[in-house]
N, C-alpha and C positions, 0 to 999 in steps of 0.2 A: 312608701313609708321604711324607713331604713330599720336594722337589725335592731337599734336600740330606744326605737321609739315604739312598740309593742306594748299596749297599754298595758299595766298591771290590773290584778283583779277586779280592785275598788275602784278601774274607770269603765272598765265592762258593764254592758244591761245586767240586771241583777239575775236574769235570765233570756232563755231565748225566745219566749211566748209568755203575755201574760193572758190568763185565765179572764175574758167577759162574760163566762155563763151560757148555760144554753149551748153549747157545742163550740162557741164563737172564741177565737181567739186573736188578741193584737201581737202581730210579729214586730221583735225588735231590731235595733240595725246589726245584732249578733249574726243574725240569718242569714245576713248578704255574701251569697257567695263569690269565688274569685273573677266570676267575669261580670258583673255588675252590680252595681250596691243597690240597684233597684230590685232584683231578682237573687233567691234564695239559693242557698246550697241546699241541692237533694237532703242532704242527711236529717237535718231539723225540724222538717214537715212529715220527711219519713218515721223517725221517730214517733213524731204527735199523733201520726193516723195510728201507728203500731200501740201508743198506748191508749187511745180510744178503745182499739179490738180487746185488747189485754183485758178493758173493764166492762167490757158487754157481756151480759148476763154469764158473768165469772161462773168455774163447776169447779168444785173441790176437785182435786188432784189430774185438772186438766193444764195444759202447757200450750202456746203457741211453738212449735216445730217449725214452720215454714213460713216465708211470708214473702210476695211479690207484690213488687208499686212498678207501678204501669206511668211515663211523665210524657203525659202526651201535650203540654206546652208549661212553658218555665213559671215555678213558684213565686207570686211578687211579694214584695217586701211589705203585706198590707194586713187587713183582716182579713182571717180565715174562718170559715165554717166546717166543722169536720163533724162525718155523720155515718154509723155503723149499722150493719144489717145481718142475722142469719141465713145463709143460703140453702144450708141444711144441716142438722141436727142429729145424729145417732148416739147410741149406748157408749160408743169407743172415740169415734171423732163426729168435729164439725166443720163444716166451712162456712168462713166469715166472708164479707164483703165491705167494703168500704169507701171511702170518697172524701175529698176536700176540696172545696170551691171558693171561688174569690170572686164576688161582684155577679154571681150566678154561674159563674164558670167551672166545669170540672178541671181541675192542676195538679191532682194526685188522686191516681186509682189503685187499687189491692186488694188482694185477694191472701186469704190465710189460712191455713190449717192448724187446727186447736184440737190436742188429740188426749188421750189420758196418757199417765206417765206410764215407763217402762219398769216391770217388775225389780224387785230390790237386787235380783243376784242374775242380775242383766250383765252378761258379761262386758268388760271396757275394751273395745276393739280401737287402738289408735297407729296406723300405718305410717304415719308421718313423725320424723323427729320433731323434739322440742324446738319451741322457741328460742331464739337467743337472750341473754338474759337483759333486763331491763335498763339501758343506757343509763348514765347519769344526768343530770340537767345541762342542757345544753340552750346555746344562744338562740332567739326568735326565730319562726323559719322564714325563708321570701321564697316569693314565686313569681318566676318573670312575668310581666306585663298583665299584673293578677291586682284584684282588689284584693286586699290583705285587712281591713280593718273590721271584717266581718267573723265569718265562720274561723278562717283560717286563725283570727287571733286570739278566739271564744275557745278552742282547742288549745293544748299544749302536746307537741309533738317529738320525738326522740327517733331519731334515725340511726341506722347503724354508722359508723364511721364512716366519713364518706360518701353519705349519700343523702341525699335530698329530693324536694319537687322537680327542682331543675336537672337531676342526675337521669340517666337515663335506664331504664329498668332490666330487668326485675326490681323491687324494692319490696325492702320491709322497715317498720315503723310501730313502734310502741306510742299510745296517743290516748288521753282521758279528757275530757270535758272541764274547762274550767269553771262554767257557770251549770245549773239546772235547766232541764229542758224547759218546766214552766215554773214559776215565780212559785213559791212556798212549795212547793211540794218536793219528795224524795224520787229521784230516777228509778228505775228498774233496769234489770241486766237487761232485758229486752230492747227497753230504750236506749240503754247506752250502745248498743252492739248495732243499733238502726243508725245513733246520731253519727256512726263511723262510716257504716258499712259505703254510703255513696262514695267515699274518699279513695274505696279501692283503687281503684284504674290510676288514680293519679299518684299514689303512693309508690307506682315504678312505670310512668311515662314510658314508654315503646315507641308511639308512634306521633309524630310530628305533628303536634297540635298547634302550632303555630303556623306554617305552612298550608295545612288543608285545616278542615273542620272534622273534629272529632267529638264527639258528644253520646254519652251513653242514654237511651233508649227507655231503661229499665233497671232494676235492682231485683236481684232475690237474694234471701240471707235465710240459710239454713242451718239451724240448732240441733243439735244432738244432747245438747245438756243448757244448762243454764248458765251464762260467764258467770264469772264469780270476781268482785274488785271492780275496780275503777279505771284500774289501768287493762287495755287491750291491744293485742299486737295482730297486724294485717300482713301477710306476705303474698307479696301480690305479681302476677305474671299475665303478660297479653298475649293473644293467638291472633292473625290476621291473613288472608288471603286475597292477592288480586281478584277481582270479579267477584269479594264476596263483603266480611265486614268486620268487624274486630268481637274478640270476645276476651273481658277479662274478670279473672277467676284469681279468688283470692281465698287462702286458708286465715282461720280468724282462731287465736289463741288467747288465753289469760292466765295465770302468773298459776294456773294449777293444769294447765297445756290444752291440747288442741278442744275447741269447742262448733266447729261449723265450717261454713262457707261460704261466700260470696259472688256472686254470679253478677256479670251485666255484659248487654250487647252495646255493641259500639258501631253508631255513626260515623263512617268516614267517607268524606266529599271534598269536592274541589269547593274553595270559598268563593 
């Protein structure tokens, strides 16, 4: 797909998913990741599971502060089933567990801590500098060797000048969804953050993922407050060691500043 061939919003599916009822969802072509039109980018299914966790026995004054998602196998662009349960519930914190299955096989697992919100007089601690200003509109993004007609096109990306997916990192990008997560529904701060979080290491590719197999096995999103607005900024950098693995760490900001962190373990091996 060339830069001027990216579909406008009217040409995209109406959402990443369509609800079929009873925890089942139809995946649209917008969920397809950059590596294959048949498998999903982990962002949309992460958000779908986070959405279910947020709705599971909600409690007034509680919020999901941390969610870790495990990726045991690729998520197919197919019908998905979402299930959530409470592992432990207390007066101030509770632990939730969820999974997404396809044809009876688990394709995404998650655990999340939901806890009571901090008091109003809690100090605002922010050790990191403010994010760069949101850049103006930019041409559609490309990625070498990637399938661009799914998730990549369903998001709007605005990189720092001179940066892009094919620019060696670290990297910084502002991004937002061009379509909602589930058709006919409003997105939430948690689902917006999860839809983007798995893109963290791709924002600043620092390991050669063309010469070697480099892929994340998990995603952890920790939010010290709820993100605001549709635009989110990710500042990503990767650490790696011979005889070890990779570790992609991202700072998540919104228009009000720092709101959380993203962590991904990277498998690095020969193809």
